[in-house]
C-alpha positions in Angstrom: -19.7 -14.5 3.4 -18.8 -14.8 -0.3 -15.4 -13.2 -0.8 -14.6 -14.2 -4.4 -15.3 -11.7 -7.1 -14.8 -12.1 -10.9 -12.6 -9.1 -11.4 -11.2 -6.0 -9.8 -14.0 -3.7 -10.9 -16.6 -6.0 -9.4 -14.6 -6.3 -6.2 -14.4 -2.5 -5.8 -18.1 -1.9 -6.7 -19.8 0.2 -3.9 -16.5 0.8 -2.1 -15.0 3.7 -4.0 -15.9 7.4 -3.5 -14.3 10.7 -4.1 -12.1 12.0 -1.3 -11.5 8.6 0.3 -8.3 7.3 1.9 -6.6 4.2 0.6 -3.8 2.1 2.1 -1.9 0.5 -0.8 0.5 -2.4 -0.3 3.7 -2.9 -2.3 7.1 -1.5 -2.6 8.0 0.1 -5.9 6.8 -2.4 -8.4 7.1 -5.4 -6.0 3.9 -6.8 -4.5 1.7 -4.0 -5.8 -2.1 -4.6 -6.5 -1.9 -3.9 -10.2 -5.4 -5.0 -11.2 -7.0 -3.0 -8.3 -5.0 0.1 -9.2 -6.1 -0.2 -12.8 -9.8 -0.5 -11.7 -9.5 2.6 -9.5 -8.0 4.5 -12.5 -10.8 3.3 -14.8 -13.5 4.2 -12.2 -12.2 7.8 -12.2 -12.4 8.1 -8.4 -10.6 11.4 -7.5 -9.3 13.5 -4.6 -7.7 10.4 -3.2 -5.4 10.3 -0.1 -3.1 7.3 -0.5 -0.8 5.8 2.1 1.9 3.8 0.4 5.6 3.5 0.7 6.0 5.2 -2.7 4.0 5.9 -5.8 5.7 3.4 -8.1 7.3 4.9 -11.2 6.1 7.0 -14.1 3.1 5.2 -15.7 3.4 2.1 -13.5 1.9 1.2 -10.1 0.3 4.1 -8.3 2.1 6.3 -10.9 -1.0 5.5 -13.1 -3.2 7.4 -10.7 -0.8 10.3 -10.5 -0.9 10.6 -14.3 -4.7 10.8 -14.4 -4.6 13.4 -11.5 -6.8 11.3 -9.2 -4.5 11.6 -6.2 -4.8 14.6 -3.9 -2.3 13.6 -1.2 0.4 10.9 -0.8 1.6 9.7 2.6 4.9 8.1 1.7 8.5 7.4 2.8 10.2 7.3 -0.6 9.3 9.4 -3.6 12.2 9.0 -5.9 12.2 7.5 -9.4 8.9 9.2 -10.3 9.2 12.4 -12.2 5.5 13.1 -12.4 5.3 12.8 -8.6 8.2 15.3 -8.4 6.5 17.7 -10.9 3.1 17.7 -9.2 4.7 18.1 -5.7 6.9 21.0 -6.8 4.1 22.7 -8.6 1.7 22.5 -5.7 -0.7 20.1 -7.4 0.0 17.2 -4.9 0.1 17.3 -1.2 2.8 15.1 0.3 3.2 13.9 3.9 6.7 12.4 4.2 7.0 9.6 6.8 10.0 7.5 7.7 9.6 4.0 6.3 9.4 2.1 9.6 7.2 4.7 11.1 4.8 4.4 8.1 4.6 0.6 8.5 4.0 1.0 12.2 1.3 3.7 11.7 -0.6 1.3 9.5 -0.1 -1.6 11.8 -1.2 0.5 14.8 -4.3 1.7 12.9 -5.3 -1.9 12.2 -4.7 -2.8 15.8 -7.0 0.0 17.1 -4.0 2.0 18.5 -4.7 5.7 17.8 -1.1 6.8 18.3 2.4 5.9 19.6 5.7 7.6 20.5 8.9 7.1 18.6 12.4 8.6 18.5 12.5 8.5 14.7 12.4 12.0 13.3 13.1 13.8 16.6 14.8 17.1 15.9 14.0 17.0 12.2 11.3 18.4 9.9 9.4 15.2 10.5 8.7 16.3 14.1 7.2 19.7 13.2 3.8 20.3 14.8 3.8 16.9 16.6 3.6 16.6 20.4 6.8 15.7 22.1 7.2 13.7 25.3 10.2 12.7 27.3 10.7 9.1 28.4 13.7 8.2 30.5 15.3 11.5 29.6 14.9 11.0 25.8 12.4 12.9 23.6 9.9 11.1 21.5 7.3 12.4 19.0 3.7 11.3 18.8 2.7 9.6 15.5 -0.9 8.9 14.7 -2.1 5.5 13.6 -3.5 5.4 10.0 -7.0 4.2 9.3 -8.2 4.0 5.7 -11.5 3.6 4.0 -10.0 0.9 1.8 -6.9 -1.3 1.7 -5.7 -2.8 -1.6 -3.1 -5.5 -1.4 -1.4 -8.1 -3.5 -0.7 -11.7 -2.3 0.7 -14.8 -3.8 -1.7 -17.6 -2.8 -5.1 -17.5 -1.0 -7.8 -19.9 -0.2 -11.5 -19.2 -0.8 -11.9 -17.9 2.7 -9.3 -15.2 2.2 -6.4 -16.7 4.2 -3.4 -15.4 2.4 0.3 -16.1 1.8 2.8 -13.5 0.5 5.8 -14.5 -1.5 9.2 -13.4 -0.2 9.8 -9.7 -0.3 6.3 -9.0 -1.8 5.2 -9.3 1.8 6.7 -5.8 2.5 3.9 -3.3 3.2 1.0 -5.6 2.2 0.4 -7.1 5.7 0.2 -3.9 7.8 -1.8 -2.2 5.0 -4.3 -5.0 4.9 -5.4 -4.5 8.5 -5.6 -0.7 8.4 -8.6 -0.4 6.1 -12.3 -0.6 6.9 -12.5 -2.8 3.8 -9.7 -4.9 2.5 -9.6 -6.1 -1.2 -6.8 -8.5 -2.1 -5.7 -9.8 -5.5 -3.6 -12.9 -5.7 -1.8 -15.1 -8.2 -3.5 -18.4 -7.2 -6.7 -19.3 -5.3 -7.0 -22.8 -3.7 -9.8 -24.6 -1.8 -10.2 -24.0 1.9 -8.1 -26.4 3.8 -5.3 -26.5 1.2 -3.0 -24.1 3.0 -0.9 -25.1 6.0 -2.2 -22.8 8.8 1.4 -22.3 10.0 2.3 -20.7 6.7 -0.6 -18.2 6.5 0.6 -14.6 6.8 -2.7 -12.9 6.8 -5.9 -14.4 8.3 -8.9 -14.4 6.1 -10.9 -12.4 8.7 -9.0 -9.3 7.5 -9.8 -9.9 3.8 -13.3 -8.8 2.7 -13.0 -9.3 -1.0 -10.7 -11.4 -3.2 -9.9 -11.7 -6.9 -7.6 -13.8 -9.0 -5.3 -11.3 -10.7 -3.0 -13.7 -12.7 -1.3 -13.8 -15.1 1.1 -11.0 -14.4 4.0 -9.5 -16.4 7.1 -9.0 -14.3 8.1 -5.3 -14.5 11.6 -4.1 -13.7 12.2 -0.6 -12.4 15.7 -0.4 -13.8 17.4 -2.6 -16.4 21.1 -2.5 -15.9 23.4 -4.2 -18.4 27.1 -4.1 -19.2 28.7 -4.1 -22.6 29.6 -7.5 -24.0 33.3 -8.2 -23.5 35.3 -8.6 -26.7 36.6 -12.1 -27.3 
């Protein structure tokens, strides 16, 4: 199966539809599939449900899709640093399902592994537990969390071979790996593509069987969420 596509728009052709659910890798601005997010914005696909740790910042990352009002619901664990997210949520324009960070990662991993649900102590006795079944194990209460399955996964990797075997770089691994397996279709963008056989199999983080389509996204501009400086000390 040919996995290489010339650009993000081509890689998403025939995959996008209104009302779909997307699992998006990344953490803030680290390891986010920038080219694929831009292509979804340009396609105008709307009423999206997106599972992602957060929605980036205003005008960057998934914040671009918030700005164009293409997102109906976010399933996230952290929603700070994004004033448009806050505005839409407080005004009732955006539905938000808050989910503890580790639970969100496990929900996506479980969905990709064919596990429909699991019990966890995280969130017991809090708003997170409202409406969820509770079961006691060894005298302790646990809440049932459902695995997440998406119509599409969009992820960002560092290096891949032409078969889609993929390596993440350092902390950019974050949510990309569990998100990749949770989608019916996984589209990955990477910084470098090498011939099959070039990667050490022991260093591969995501097997190519999980990657349906692949693009070269480089070059990238490194974006920084916060620039913190101090005044120059006088001589």
